[in-house]
C-alpha positions in Angstrom: 19.9 9.2 6.5 20.1 6.9 3.5 22.0 9.2 1.1 21.4 7.0 -2.0 17.7 6.9 -1.3 17.6 10.6 -0.7 19.4 11.2 -4.0 16.8 9.0 -5.8 14.0 10.9 -4.1 15.5 14.3 -5.1 15.9 13.2 -8.8 12.3 11.9 -8.8 11.0 15.2 -7.5 13.0 17.1 -10.2 11.9 14.8 -13.0 8.2 14.6 -11.8 7.9 18.3 -11.1 6.0 17.7 -7.9 6.3 15.9 -4.6 3.1 13.9 -5.4 4.5 12.7 -8.7 7.8 11.7 -7.0 5.8 9.7 -4.4 4.0 7.8 -7.2 7.2 7.2 -9.1 8.9 5.8 -6.0 5.8 3.9 -4.8 6.1 5.8 -1.6 3.9 8.2 0.4 3.8 11.9 0.1 4.8 12.5 3.8 7.8 10.2 3.3 9.0 12.2 0.3 8.6 15.5 2.1 10.6 14.2 5.1 13.3 12.8 2.9 13.7 16.1 1.0 13.7 18.1 4.3 16.4 15.8 5.8 18.5 16.1 2.6 18.4 19.9 2.6 19.2 19.9 6.4 22.1 17.6 5.8 23.5 19.7 3.0 22.6 22.9 4.7 21.3 24.4 1.5 17.9 24.8 -0.1 17.6 22.6 -3.2 14.0 23.4 -4.2 11.9 26.5 -4.0 8.4 25.5 -3.0 5.3 27.6 -3.5 1.6 26.6 -3.4 1.6 26.5 -7.2 4.9 25.0 -8.4 8.4 23.7 -7.5 11.6 25.1 -9.0 15.2 24.1 -8.5 17.6 26.5 -6.9 21.0 27.1 -8.5 22.5 24.8 -5.9 19.7 22.3 -6.6 20.5 22.2 -10.4 24.2 21.6 -9.6 23.4 18.9 -7.1 20.9 17.2 -9.4 23.6 16.7 -12.1 26.0 15.3 -9.5 23.3 12.9 -8.3 22.6 11.6 -11.8 26.3 11.0 -12.3 26.7 9.1 -9.0 23.7 6.9 -9.5 24.6 6.2 -13.1 28.1 5.2 -12.1 26.6 2.9 -9.4 24.2 1.3 -11.9 27.0 0.8 -14.4 29.2 -0.9 -11.8 26.4 -3.3 -10.9 25.6 -4.0 -14.5 29.2 -4.7 -15.3 29.4 -7.3 -12.6 26.2 -9.0 -13.6 27.2 -8.8 -17.3 30.1 -11.1 -16.6 27.7 -13.8 -15.6 25.3 -13.5 -18.5 25.4 -14.5 -22.2 24.8 -11.8 -24.8 21.2 -12.1 -26.2 18.7 -10.0 -28.1 18.8 -7.8 -31.1 21.7 -5.4 -31.7 21.4 -2.5 -34.3 24.7 -1.2 -35.7 25.5 1.5 -38.3 28.6 2.4 -40.3 29.7 4.1 -43.5 29.0 2.0 -46.6 32.3 0.9 -47.9 34.1 0.9 -44.5 31.2 -1.1 -43.1 31.4 -3.6 -46.0 35.2 -4.0 -45.6 35.7 -3.9 -41.8 32.5 -3.8 -39.8 30.4 -6.6 -41.5 33.1 -9.3 -40.8 33.1 -8.3 -37.1 29.3 -8.4 -37.0 29.0 -11.8 -38.7 31.7 -13.2 -36.4 29.9 -11.9 -33.3 26.6 -13.5 -34.4 28.4 -16.8 -35.0 29.9 -16.8 -31.5 26.7 -15.9 -29.6 23.6 -18.0 -30.7 21.1 -15.8 -28.8 22.1 -12.6 -30.6 20.6 -11.1 -33.7 22.2 -8.2 -35.5 20.9 -5.5 -38.0 23.8 -3.8 -39.8 22.8 -0.6 -41.6 25.3 1.1 -43.9 24.8 4.7 -44.7 27.1 7.5 -45.9 25.4 10.0 -43.7 25.5 10.8 -40.0 22.8 8.7 -38.4 21.0 9.9 -35.2 21.4 6.9 -33.0 18.6 7.7 -30.6 16.1 8.8 -33.2 16.7 5.8 -35.4 17.0 3.2 -32.7 20.6 2.3 -33.3 22.7 0.8 -30.5 26.2 1.2 -31.8 27.7 3.4 -34.6 31.1 3.6 -36.3 32.0 7.2 -37.2 34.8 8.6 -39.3 35.7 12.2 -38.6 35.2 14.7 -35.8 32.2 14.0 -33.5 29.6 16.8 -33.4 27.3 15.1 -30.8 28.9 15.4 -27.4 26.2 13.3 -25.8 27.6 10.2 -27.4 30.1 7.9 -25.6 33.0 7.5 -28.0 36.0 5.1 -28.1 38.6 6.0 -30.6 39.9 2.9 -32.5 42.3 4.5 -35.0 42.5 7.1 -37.7 42.0 7.3 -41.5 44.1 9.3 -43.9 42.7 11.3 -46.7 45.0 10.5 -49.6 45.6 11.7 -53.2 46.3 8.8 -55.5 46.9 8.0 -59.2 47.7 5.0 -61.3 51.4 4.4 -62.3 50.3 4.8 -66.0 48.9 8.3 -65.4 51.9 9.4 -63.4 54.2 8.1 -66.2 52.2 10.1 -68.8 51.4 13.2 -66.8 54.4 13.3 -64.5 54.4 13.3 -60.6 53.2 16.7 -59.2 55.4 18.3 -56.6 52.8 20.8 -55.2 48.9 20.7 -55.0 48.7 23.8 -57.2 49.6 21.7 -60.2 46.3 19.8 -59.9 44.4 22.8 -61.1 45.5 22.0 -64.6 45.2 18.2 -64.3 42.3 15.8 -64.9 40.7 15.2 -61.4 38.0 12.7 -60.5 35.4 14.3 -58.3 32.4 13.5 -56.1 29.1 15.2 -56.6 28.4 17.5 -53.6 31.6 16.7 -51.8 34.7 18.7 -52.7 33.5 18.6 -56.3 35.2 21.9 -57.2 38.1 22.1 -54.8 40.4 19.8 -52.7 41.9 20.7 -49.3 45.6 20.3 -48.5 47.9 21.4 -45.6 51.2 23.2 -45.8 53.2 24.6 -42.9 50.4 24.0 -40.5 47.7 25.7 -42.5 44.9 24.5 -44.7 44.4 25.7 -48.3 42.2 24.6 -51.2 43.0 24.0 -54.8 40.3 24.3 -57.5 40.0 21.1 -59.5 38.2 20.0 -62.6 38.0 17.0 -64.9 35.9 15.0 -67.3 34.4 12.7 -64.7 32.2 13.3 -61.7 30.6 10.6 -59.5 28.3 10.3 -56.5 29.7 7.0 -55.4 33.2 6.0 -54.5 33.4 2.6 -56.3 33.2 3.9 -59.9 35.6 6.7 -59.0 38.2 4.2 -57.8 37.7 2.2 -61.0 38.3 5.4 -63.1 41.4 6.1 -61.1 42.7 2.5 -61.6 42.1 3.0 -65.4 44.4 6.0 -65.4 41.6 8.6 -66.1 42.6 11.1 -63.4 43.9 11.9 -60.0 41.6 10.9 -57.1 41.1 11.8 -53.4 40.0 9.0 -51.2 40.0 7.8 -47.6 42.9 5.4 -47.1 40.8 2.3 -46.3 39.0 2.8 -49.7 42.1 2.2 -51.7 44.3 0.2 -49.3 44.3 -3.0 -51.4 45.1 -1.1 -54.6 48.0 0.7 -52.9 49.4 -2.6 -51.5 49.2 -4.2 -54.9 50.9 -1.3 -56.7 47.8 -0.5 -58.8 47.7 3.0 -57.3 50.4 5.2 -55.9 50.3 7.9 -53.2 50.9 11.4 -54.4 51.8 14.6 -52.5 51.8 12.8 -49.1 53.6 15.8 -47.5 50.5 18.0 -48.2 47.8 15.6 -46.7 45.4 17.0 -44.1 45.5 15.6 -40.6 44.1 12.0 -40.3 40.4 11.7 -39.4 39.6 9.8 -36.2 37.6 6.6 -36.2 35.3 6.1 -33.2 32.8 3.5 -32.0 29.9 5.5 -30.5 26.8 4.7 -28.5 24.2 6.9 -26.9 25.0 6.4 -23.2 27.0 4.3 -20.8 24.3 3.6 -18.3 22.8 0.1 -18.1 24.2 -1.1 -21.4 22.8 -4.6 -22.3 25.3 -7.4 -22.2 25.1 -7.7 -26.0 26.1 -4.1 -26.6 28.9 -4.1 -24.0 30.4 -7.3 -25.4 30.1 -6.2 -29.0 31.7 -2.8 -28.3 34.7 -4.4 -26.6 35.2 -6.9 -29.4 34.7 -4.3 -32.1 37.2 -2.0 -30.4 39.9 -4.7 -30.4 39.3 -5.9 -34.0 39.0 -2.4 -35.5 42.2 -1.3 -33.9 43.9 -4.3 -35.4 42.4 -3.7 -38.8 43.1 0.0 -38.9 46.7 -0.6 -37.8 47.2 -2.5 -41.0 46.2 0.4 -43.3 48.8 2.5 -45.2 50.7 4.6 -42.6 
């Protein structure tokens, strides 16, 4: 018995919902499909499908075996694709998404370099400060900051981002350097509309706690908030990449580092690993390498 062919037949029956639909999908005959299923069940010594005159239904053993078959055939397809990918040049259109500022600073240079190297590739880079559904919006690759809620995505961690509290040297000279987050409740704090606008989260002795904050300025974009922080108008909470250049130049200073929450992971994600086009596979590998190098240079 050809086990791979038998697995393909079993999957076609399960997906098609009938022996006839499986025969059409496989370009085979109905008797051949029936014989293959019977031989597979005899080989495994277990019934995979309950058959009545009106419908087919998978047994419990059939459902477990179906999942195993999908994994085995997907791994085989991926191995074959990986071999052929080495012989082909990336081509076609690649759609990528990333957070707005992170994408501008770190992803856009990678994308433009990728297009410059491969003449047959076109790229669409979409920057959004929201979680994009890759499948629904036709996106090939995404860059995500923070925990991943969608377990169906293939993810490659490339680094982490800190959530930092910063202030200008002038503000600290005037206000003084706080020694505990509780002191921020009486300070002027720069806030984001709809995102921790009334409280900020910190960690102490392994537990998280929040501090109520207020101030004269509230924004819905990060750029003007950073400008206000540089002008000494208040304390600000940002992701480390957003203020990395200002920290390096001494225009901003880190405050209350000991109370920072755990770093947020940064991942490259894509919907599945089966039969990835060469353009996607090559871009993911290059982006992984370059983002690891870029994130390794951020404030530690």
